[in-house]
C-alpha positions as CSV (number, residue, x, y, z in Angstrom):
1,M,-33.1,-7.4,28.5
2,S,-35.1,-4.5,28.5
3,E,-35.4,-2.3,25.0
4,N,-33.2,0.4,26.7
5,S,-30.5,-1.5,27.5
6,D,-27.5,-0.6,25.5
7,V,-25.5,-4.0,24.6
8,R,-22.0,-3.7,23.3
9,I,-20.1,-6.6,22.2
10,F,-16.2,-6.0,21.6
11,L,-13.9,-8.6,20.0
12,A,-10.4,-8.6,20.6
13,C,-8.9,-9.8,17.0
14,Q,-5.6,-8.8,16.0
15,P,-5.2,-7.6,12.6
16,L,-3.7,-9.4,9.7
17,T,-1.8,-6.8,8.3
18,L,-0.7,-3.4,9.4
19,N,1.2,-0.4,7.8
20,R,4.4,0.6,8.4
21,K,3.8,2.9,11.1
22,E,1.1,0.3,13.0
23,A,4.0,-2.6,12.3
24,I,6.6,-0.5,14.4
25,A,4.2,-0.1,17.1
26,Y,3.1,-3.9,17.0
27,T,6.6,-5.0,17.6
28,G,7.6,-2.3,20.0
29,L,11.1,-1.9,18.0
30,P,12.5,1.6,17.6
31,E,12.0,3.0,14.0
32,K,15.8,3.0,13.1
33,T,15.8,-0.8,14.2
34,F,12.7,-1.6,12.0
35,S,14.6,0.3,9.0
36,M,17.6,-1.7,9.5
37,L,15.6,-4.8,9.7
38,E,14.1,-4.0,6.3
39,K,17.3,-3.1,4.7
40,D,18.7,-6.6,5.6
41,G,15.8,-8.4,4.4
42,S,14.7,-9.9,7.7
43,I,11.5,-8.2,7.3
44,R,9.8,-7.0,4.2
45,G,6.6,-5.3,3.1
46,R,4.3,-5.9,0.4
47,R,2.6,-3.2,-1.9
48,Y,-0.9,-3.2,-2.2
49,G,-3.5,-1.4,-3.4
50,K,-4.1,1.7,-6.1
51,N,-1.8,3.5,-4.3
52,G,0.9,1.0,-3.9
53,S,0.8,1.3,0.1
54,L,3.5,-0.8,2.1
55,I,1.8,-3.6,4.5
56,Y,3.2,-6.1,6.4
57,R,1.7,-9.4,7.5
58,R,1.5,-9.7,11.4
59,I,2.8,-13.5,11.2
60,D,5.9,-12.0,9.4
61,L,6.2,-9.1,12.0
62,E,5.8,-12.2,15.0
63,Y,8.3,-14.5,13.1
64,M,11.0,-11.7,12.7
65,V,10.7,-10.5,16.4
66,A,10.9,-14.1,17.5
67,R,14.2,-14.8,15.4
68,L,15.4,-11.2,16.7
69,F,15.3,-12.2,20.4
70,D,16.0,-16.3,19.4
71,A,12.3,-16.7,21.3
72,E,9.6,-18.9,21.0
73,L,6.6,-17.7,19.0
74,G,3.0,-18.3,19.3
75,E,0.7,-18.9,21.6
76,F,1.2,-22.5,21.7
77,G,5.0,-22.1,22.4
78,V,6.4,-23.2,19.2
79,C,9.9,-22.6,18.0
80,F,9.8,-21.7,14.6
81,D,13.3,-22.8,13.1
82,G,12.1,-22.3,9.5
83,P,9.4,-23.3,6.9
84,I,7.6,-26.6,7.7
85,E,8.5,-29.1,5.1
86,F,6.0,-32.0,4.0
87,D,7.0,-35.3,2.2
């Protein structure tokens, strides 16, 4: 490569946590539906930081959407019916 070349590297990484606005956009659900799922306990944000900002874990959002549509979750096609239990 020459000294004048402009090299840019982009990494496509999904965030581990999202704020409420990002969580709604990530799931693709209407805000009203998202609020109803919060009220019935299907999804729960956690307070974080000095100001207590509400954040959502991406994995919880994916699990909730999979349960909502009774679909498989994950890139490996694993269906989640609940937590994994070990002996």
